[in-house]
C-alpha positions as CSV (number, residue, x, y, z in Angstrom):
1,M,7.8,-1.9,25.1
2,T,10.6,-3.6,27.0
3,V,11.7,-7.2,26.7
4,D,9.9,-8.0,29.9
5,N,6.7,-6.6,28.5
6,I,7.1,-8.5,25.3
7,S,7.5,-11.7,27.3
8,A,4.2,-10.9,29.0
9,I,2.3,-11.1,25.7
10,T,0.3,-14.3,25.5
11,G,-1.4,-13.9,22.1
12,Y,-2.1,-11.7,19.1
13,D,-5.3,-10.1,17.9
14,P,-4.6,-8.2,14.7
15,F,-7.9,-6.3,15.0
16,D,-7.3,-4.9,18.5
17,L,-7.0,-1.1,18.2
18,E,-4.3,-0.8,20.9
19,T,-2.3,-3.5,19.0
20,R,-2.7,-1.6,15.7
21,K,-1.3,1.6,17.2
22,Y,2.1,0.0,17.7
23,P,2.1,-3.6,16.4
24,Y,5.8,-4.1,16.3
25,D,6.3,-5.5,19.8
26,H,3.6,-8.0,19.1
27,Y,5.3,-8.9,15.8
28,A,8.5,-9.5,17.8
29,W,6.5,-11.9,20.1
30,L,5.1,-13.7,17.0
31,R,8.6,-14.2,15.5
32,E,10.0,-15.5,18.7
33,N,7.2,-17.6,20.0
34,S,4.9,-18.6,17.2
35,P,6.2,-17.9,13.6
36,A,3.2,-19.8,12.3
37,Y,0.4,-18.3,14.4
38,Y,-3.3,-19.3,14.2
39,V,-5.8,-16.6,14.8
40,A,-8.6,-18.8,15.9
41,E,-11.3,-16.2,16.2
42,H,-10.9,-15.2,12.5
43,D,-9.7,-18.5,11.2
44,F,-6.4,-17.5,9.5
45,W,-2.7,-18.1,9.9
46,I,0.1,-15.6,10.1
47,L,3.7,-16.0,8.9
48,S,5.9,-13.4,10.6
49,R,9.6,-14.3,10.0
50,H,11.6,-12.9,7.1
51,E,12.7,-16.3,5.8
52,H,9.1,-17.6,5.7
53,V,7.6,-14.5,4.1
54,A,10.4,-14.7,1.5
55,W,9.4,-18.2,0.7
56,G,5.7,-17.4,0.7
57,V,5.8,-14.6,-1.8
58,N,7.4,-16.9,-4.3
59,A,5.5,-20.1,-3.5
60,T,2.5,-19.4,-5.8
61,D,1.9,-23.2,-6.3
62,V,1.3,-23.6,-2.5
63,L,0.0,-20.1,-1.6
64,S,-2.6,-18.9,-4.1
65,S,-3.8,-15.3,-4.7
66,A,-6.9,-16.4,-6.6
67,E,-9.2,-16.1,-3.7
68,G,-8.1,-12.6,-3.0
69,I,-5.4,-10.8,-0.9
70,A,-7.9,-9.5,1.7
71,V,-8.8,-11.0,5.1
72,E,-12.0,-12.5,3.6
73,R,-12.1,-14.6,0.5
74,V,-13.3,-13.1,-2.7
75,V,-17.0,-12.7,-2.7
76,D,-18.9,-14.1,-5.6
77,L,-20.5,-10.8,-6.6
78,S,-22.5,-12.4,-9.5
79,A,-24.2,-14.6,-6.9
80,L,-25.3,-11.4,-5.2
81,G,-26.9,-10.2,-8.5
82,M,-24.5,-7.3,-8.9
83,E,-24.4,-6.2,-12.5
84,G,-20.9,-5.6,-13.8
85,A,-19.3,-7.9,-11.2
86,E,-16.8,-9.1,-13.7
87,N,-15.2,-5.7,-13.6
88,L,-14.0,-6.5,-10.1
89,S,-12.8,-10.0,-10.8
90,E,-9.8,-9.4,-13.0
91,V,-7.5,-7.4,-10.7
92,M,-4.0,-8.6,-11.4
93,I,-3.0,-8.8,-7.8
94,S,-5.6,-11.6,-7.2
95,K,-4.4,-13.8,-10.0
96,D,-2.1,-16.8,-10.1
97,P,0.3,-17.8,-12.9
98,P,-0.2,-18.1,-15.8
99,D,-3.1,-15.6,-15.7
100,H,-1.2,-13.2,-13.5
101,R,1.8,-13.3,-15.8
102,R,-0.4,-12.6,-18.9
103,L,-1.9,-9.5,-17.3
104,R,1.4,-8.3,-15.9
105,D,3.1,-8.6,-19.3
106,L,0.4,-6.5,-20.9
107,V,0.6,-3.8,-18.2
108,Q,4.3,-3.9,-17.1
109,K,5.7,-2.2,-20.2
110,E,3.7,0.9,-19.4
111,F,5.5,1.1,-16.0
112,T,9.0,1.1,-17.3
113,P,11.6,3.3,-15.6
114,R,11.7,5.5,-18.7
115,R,8.0,6.1,-18.8
116,I,7.9,6.8,-15.0
117,A,10.8,9.2,-15.4
118,G,8.7,10.9,-18.0
119,W,6.0,11.6,-15.4
120,E,8.5,13.4,-13.1
121,A,7.8,16.9,-14.4
122,K,4.1,16.4,-13.8
123,V,4.8,15.1,-10.3
124,R,7.0,18.1,-9.5
125,D,4.3,20.6,-10.6
126,I,1.6,19.0,-8.5
127,T,4.0,18.6,-5.5
128,E,4.9,22.3,-5.7
129,A,1.2,23.3,-5.5
130,C,0.5,20.9,-2.6
131,V,3.5,22.1,-0.6
132,H,2.5,25.8,-1.2
133,D,-1.0,24.9,0.1
134,L,0.5,23.2,3.2
135,M,2.7,26.3,3.9
136,E,-0.3,28.6,3.7
137,H,-2.3,26.5,6.1
138,N,0.7,26.4,8.5
139,K,0.4,30.2,8.8
140,S,-3.0,29.8,10.4
141,G,-2.0,26.8,12.5
142,N,-4.0,24.3,10.5
143,A,-1.4,22.4,8.5
144,D,-2.2,18.7,8.1
145,L,0.3,16.7,6.1
146,T,-2.3,14.1,5.2
147,E,-4.9,16.6,4.1
148,H,-2.7,19.1,2.3
149,L,0.1,17.0,0.8
150,A,0.0,13.2,1.3
151,T,-3.5,12.8,0.1
152,P,-3.9,15.3,-2.8
153,L,-0.4,14.6,-4.4
154,P,-0.8,10.9,-5.3
155,V,-4.5,11.1,-6.1
156,T,-3.9,14.0,-8.5
157,V,-0.9,12.4,-10.1
158,I,-2.7,9.1,-10.8
159,A,-5.8,11.0,-12.0
160,E,-3.7,12.9,-14.5
161,I,-1.8,9.8,-15.6
162,L,-5.1,7.9,-16.2
163,G,-6.6,11.0,-17.9
164,I,-9.5,11.4,-15.6
165,P,-10.8,14.6,-14.1
166,T,-8.8,15.8,-11.0
167,A,-12.0,17.6,-10.0
168,D,-13.3,14.1,-9.0
169,R,-10.3,13.4,-6.7
170,K,-12.5,13.7,-3.5
171,K,-14.7,10.9,-4.9
172,F,-11.6,8.9,-5.7
173,K,-10.2,9.2,-2.2
174,D,-13.6,8.3,-0.6
175,W,-13.9,5.2,-2.9
176,S,-10.3,4.2,-2.2
177,E,-10.7,4.4,1.6
178,D,-13.9,2.4,1.5
179,I,-12.4,-0.3,-0.7
180,V,-9.2,-0.6,1.4
181,Y,-11.4,-1.1,4.5
182,L,-13.3,-3.7,2.6
183,I,-10.1,-5.7,2.0
184,G,-8.8,-4.9,5.5
185,G,-11.5,-6.7,7.3
186,G,-12.6,-6.1,10.9
187,I,-15.6,-4.0,9.9
188,D,-19.3,-4.8,10.4
189,P,-21.5,-6.3,7.6
190,A,-23.2,-2.9,7.0
191,L,-19.9,-1.2,6.4
192,Q,-18.8,-4.0,4.2
193,M,-21.8,-3.6,2.0
194,T,-21.1,0.2,1.9
195,A,-17.5,-0.5,0.8
196,L,-18.7,-3.1,-1.8
197,G,-21.1,-0.4,-3.1
198,S,-18.2,2.0,-3.5
199,A,-16.2,-0.6,-5.4
200,M,-19.1,-1.1,-7.8
201,E,-19.5,2.7,-8.2
202,L,-15.8,3.0,-9.0
203,A,-16.1,0.2,-11.6
204,T,-19.1,1.9,-13.2
205,Y,-17.1,5.2,-13.3
206,F,-14.2,3.6,-15.1
207,D,-16.5,1.7,-17.4
208,A,-17.7,5.0,-18.8
209,I,-14.2,6.4,-19.1
210,V,-12.8,3.3,-20.8
211,N,-15.7,3.5,-23.4
212,E,-14.8,7.1,-24.0
213,R,-11.1,6.3,-24.6
214,R,-11.9,3.4,-26.8
215,A,-14.0,5.7,-29.0
216,Q,-11.5,8.6,-28.8
217,P,-8.0,7.5,-27.6
218,G,-5.6,10.1,-26.1
219,E,-2.1,10.0,-24.6
220,D,-3.3,8.9,-21.2
221,L,-2.6,5.5,-19.6
222,I,-6.1,4.1,-20.2
223,S,-5.7,4.7,-23.9
224,V,-2.3,3.1,-23.8
225,L,-3.6,0.1,-22.0
226,L,-6.4,-0.3,-24.5
227,G,-3.8,-0.5,-27.3
228,S,-1.4,-2.7,-25.4
229,T,-0.7,-6.0,-27.1
230,K,1.7,-8.9,-26.7
231,D,1.9,-11.9,-29.1
232,G,-1.5,-10.9,-30.5
233,D,-3.1,-10.7,-27.1
234,S,-4.7,-7.6,-25.5
235,L,-6.7,-6.6,-22.5
236,A,-10.4,-7.1,-22.5
237,H,-12.7,-4.3,-21.6
238,H,-13.3,-5.5,-18.0
239,E,-9.6,-6.2,-17.5
240,V,-8.8,-2.6,-18.3
241,I,-11.4,-1.5,-15.8
242,A,-10.0,-3.8,-13.1
243,Q,-6.4,-2.6,-13.6
244,C,-7.4,1.0,-13.5
245,M,-9.1,0.4,-10.2
246,L,-5.9,-1.3,-8.9
247,F,-3.8,1.7,-10.0
248,L,-6.1,4.2,-8.4
249,I,-6.5,2.5,-5.1
250,G,-3.0,1.1,-4.8
251,G,-1.2,4.2,-6.0
252,N,-3.4,6.4,-3.9
253,E,-3.4,4.7,-0.5
254,T,0.1,3.3,-0.6
255,T,1.8,6.6,-1.5
256,T,-0.4,8.6,0.9
257,N,0.7,6.4,3.7
258,L,4.3,6.3,2.6
259,I,4.6,10.1,2.6
260,G,3.1,10.4,6.0
261,N,5.1,7.6,7.5
262,T,8.3,9.0,6.1
263,L,7.9,12.4,7.6
264,H,6.7,11.0,10.9
265,A,9.7,8.7,11.1
266,L,12.1,11.6,10.5
267,V,10.3,13.8,13.0
268,Q,10.8,11.0,15.5
269,H,14.5,11.0,14.6
270,P,15.6,14.7,14.4
271,D,19.3,13.9,13.9
272,Q,18.4,11.9,10.8
273,L,15.9,14.6,9.6
274,R,18.8,17.1,9.9
275,R,21.0,14.9,7.8
276,C,18.4,14.8,5.1
277,V,18.0,18.5,5.0
278,E,21.8,19.0,4.8
279,D,22.3,16.2,2.2
280,P,19.1,15.7,0.1
281,S,20.7,12.6,-1.5
282,L,19.9,10.8,1.8
283,I,16.1,11.3,1.2
284,E,16.1,8.2,-1.0
285,W,17.5,6.1,1.8
286,A,15.1,7.7,4.4
287,I,12.3,6.4,2.2
288,E,13.8,2.9,1.9
289,E,14.3,2.8,5.7
290,T,10.7,3.9,6.2
291,L,9.4,1.2,3.9
292,R,11.3,-1.3,6.0
293,W,10.7,0.2,9.4
294,D,7.0,1.3,9.1
295,A,5.7,-0.2,5.9
296,P,2.5,1.3,4.3
297,V,1.3,-2.3,3.5
298,Q,1.7,-4.5,6.6
299,G,0.8,-7.8,4.9
300,L,-1.5,-9.5,2.4
301,F,-3.3,-12.8,2.3
302,R,-3.1,-16.0,0.3
303,T,-4.9,-19.3,0.4
304,S,-3.1,-22.6,0.8
305,R,-3.5,-25.2,-2.0
306,S,-1.8,-28.0,0.0
307,P,-0.7,-28.5,3.5
308,F,2.8,-27.1,4.4
309,E,5.0,-26.9,7.5
310,I,6.5,-23.8,9.1
311,D,9.0,-24.3,12.0
312,G,7.3,-27.6,13.0
313,T,3.7,-26.3,12.6
314,E,1.6,-27.8,9.9
315,I,-0.8,-25.4,8.1
316,P,-3.7,-27.2,6.4
317,N,-5.0,-27.1,2.9
318,D,-7.5,-24.3,2.1
319,A,-6.3,-22.1,4.9
320,R,-6.2,-18.3,4.8
321,V,-2.6,-17.2,5.4
322,Q,-1.3,-13.7,6.0
323,L,2.3,-12.9,4.9
324,L,3.1,-10.3,7.5
325,Y,5.5,-8.0,5.7
326,G,5.7,-5.5,8.5
327,S,7.0,-8.2,10.8
328,A,9.4,-9.7,8.3
329,N,10.9,-6.2,7.8
330,R,11.7,-6.0,11.5
331,D,13.2,-9.5,11.8
332,E,16.4,-9.5,13.9
333,R,17.5,-12.6,12.0
334,Q,17.7,-10.5,8.8
335,Y,18.6,-6.9,10.0
336,H,21.1,-5.7,12.6
337,N,19.3,-3.6,15.2
338,A,16.1,-4.1,13.3
339,A,14.0,-2.0,15.6
340,N,16.2,1.1,14.9
341,F,15.5,3.6,12.1
342,D,18.9,3.9,10.4
343,L,19.6,6.0,7.3
344,D,22.9,4.2,6.9
345,R,21.2,0.8,6.5
346,R,21.0,1.2,2.7
347,S,18.8,-1.9,2.2
348,R,16.1,-2.6,-0.3
349,N,15.5,-6.2,0.5
350,H,12.3,-5.5,2.4
351,F,8.7,-6.6,1.7
352,A,7.0,-3.2,1.8
353,F,5.9,-3.7,-1.8
354,G,5.5,-7.5,-1.5
355,G,7.8,-9.7,-3.5
356,G,8.1,-12.5,-6.0
357,P,5.8,-12.4,-9.0
358,H,3.4,-10.1,-7.3
359,Y,5.9,-7.4,-6.5
360,C,4.0,-4.1,-6.7
361,I,4.1,-2.7,-10.2
362,G,3.6,0.8,-9.0
363,A,6.6,0.8,-6.6
364,P,8.8,3.1,-8.7
365,L,6.0,5.7,-8.9
366,A,5.4,5.6,-5.2
367,R,9.1,6.1,-4.5
368,L,9.3,8.9,-7.1
369,E,6.3,10.8,-5.6
370,T,7.6,10.4,-2.0
371,R,11.1,11.5,-2.9
372,I,9.9,14.6,-4.7
373,A,7.5,15.4,-1.8
374,M,10.4,15.3,0.7
375,E,12.7,17.2,-1.6
376,Y,10.2,20.1,-1.9
377,L,9.1,20.0,1.8
378,L,12.2,19.4,3.9
379,P,14.3,22.5,2.8
380,R,11.3,24.7,3.5
381,I,10.6,23.8,7.1
382,R,12.4,24.1,10.4
383,N,11.5,23.1,14.0
384,I,8.8,20.7,12.8
385,E,6.6,19.0,15.4
386,I,3.5,16.9,15.5
387,R,0.8,19.4,16.6
388,D,-2.0,17.3,17.9
389,E,-2.6,13.6,18.3
390,P,-2.4,12.0,14.8
391,Q,-5.3,9.9,13.6
392,M,-4.0,6.6,12.5
393,N,-5.6,4.2,10.0
394,Y,-6.1,1.1,12.0
395,N,-6.7,-1.2,9.0
396,V,-5.2,-4.6,9.5
397,L,-3.5,-4.5,6.1
398,V,-2.3,-1.0,5.7
399,R,-0.6,1.5,8.1
400,G,-0.6,5.2,7.9
401,F,-2.2,8.4,9.0
402,R,-5.7,9.6,8.3
403,S,-4.6,12.9,9.8
404,L,-1.1,14.2,10.7
405,P,-1.3,17.8,12.1
406,I,2.1,19.5,12.0
407,A,3.5,22.9,12.9
408,F,6.8,24.3,11.7
409,D,8.8,27.5,11.0
410,A,8.8,28.2,7.3
């Protein structure tokens, strides 16, 4: 979209499908014309500039996560008579300090660089099998990056890390997609109840697994979490279930979208794709630039605990506020030629994984899986092109491909 077309924009509807296809021109309009924008139809505010998002991710006293990070506030499931509702109420990402700090301290030590590096051999084995499957489907003209690599890789990795059957990965993916649509909003009440039912099914699934590991611990992450202590404190049963759900959904959806977005960005920029093939050390920076340029998570929500002002606009108490990461990552005030995809940018100061106390605990694993996927895939393909119209995920919170058909010379 040209500058003239951007100037023709008069408002922003985050749920409009055409807007979701390519939101970045609309983000530019927000940053320039209304950095604190009120979406009246859905009763929430949007912060779109880098400086304001940078403030927001750290201002936990003003912007609370306790009512959830989704479009809608957290539903009181117990009021709906749902048994086991407490299993959904202790997700770390929806906690404020000091409760958030307590949960993070008990979980963080299991996501150290050393432990994640220890998973690399497992990730490589799974990636090799997925890339082989993709190559085989390419022979018949049916290769789909999402179906054959971007989806099975992260869901299989997190299943093995948690010690749960990889045979159930189709169910995991279905549950994950339903739950992500639940937090993304913009769906009708019937679909919301379906998504809520999926969340309860996943919680029930993990309840049984956690009971099994408590009775017979192993070397998997669930067993490790059950034994995790700090200053005599440990995770309660329902807290372990909640964190397992977070790991499965976050690790699954974010990495699937990151793998697809990275390859898609490189296909759009063939000179930079060629550089990555010739010098694989650049893959790391291709991933970082994708995280900035086309983030898998476009923004999460908070609730204001007091009125505050942004660029002369007062946002009231008890308002829903979206920190629009995808826009902050394209802010011209922060990045030179922000709209350009540039391997030489070499920047990690983006908000693709959030920021502040809530910075994504699984970010190193997502980076590892995507790097290995590109290292295995890029040397094996030439003349890659997008074969048919990709099917995008039009969720207001996440951005990626439900289907990315590709064709290439092996």
